[in-house]
C-alpha positions, 0 to 999 in steps of 0.5 A: 561493454563499458571497457570499449567506451571508457570510464567517461561512458560508464559515468554517463551511463550511470548518470542516465540510469539515475536520471531515469529513476527521477532526480534525487530521491525517487520517493520524492517524486509526486506519486512515485513508488519507491521499492523499499525492503520490507520488515521481513513479514511472514504470512501466518499459517492461520491466514485463510485463502487463497481467495481471488480478488474480485476488485479493488474498491479503493486504497483500503477496501477490496472485494474477494471471492469467498465461497462463490460470493464477493466479500468486502474486506476493509484493510486493518490499520490503514486509512487511504484517501476516499474515492467512493465515500457517499458523503465525501468528495474524492480526496487528495491522492484517492485515485492514485491510492486505488490504482496502487492497490490495483497494481499490487493485488488486482487479479491475484489470489490473496490470503486473509489474516484476521486479528482478534483485537479488531473483530471479524467485521466492522459496523458496515459488515465488511470483513476486517483483515490483513491482506497477504499476496505474492507469498509474504507481502501484506497489502496493508503495510505496503500501502502505508509504506509506499505513501498511499495511506495513513496508519489508522487505529480505530478503537484498539491497538492491533497486531502490526500497529508499531510496524505500520506507524514506523512505515508511515514515519519513513514514508513521510520522511521520504516524501513518498506518495501523499506526503510529497508537497506536490501531491497532498503534503500529508493532508487528504481532506 
């Protein structure tokens, strides 16, 4: 097709394609999500499931159906801006983080990977897990990588901590999501 329009038309088409993705770094647009190659994660055979996602509570908590009951699952290694905290107002980028988690796992089947270093449940009775979906994609990691949450170590290092920390550094350096100056500039209070 381009041979009929010449090189100039090809250049115009390329410019339009780039512009449709956003000017400059697509990850630098407020709230934008940039597709980034993952680190080659593989869901372990020990992950339990599949479980249907009942609903996404917020950017770091989902509910899944286990044995006919809706179980709360808190994602290990991430703290996302609050939208449902009983004592805190909705935080900067909270709604966007919740929606991003919905976009990734809403209506899907997931697998739960537990980490012995974290225990099976937190003090609120939520399951603590890494949430795997679409084969070898991990919700915890993708939320941090895409700029919808911070790496969070509660009391003890966990299996993927170095990977999550690196993902946060890359997200912040690329001004993705909550790191962008037009959203939260990394501050979600």
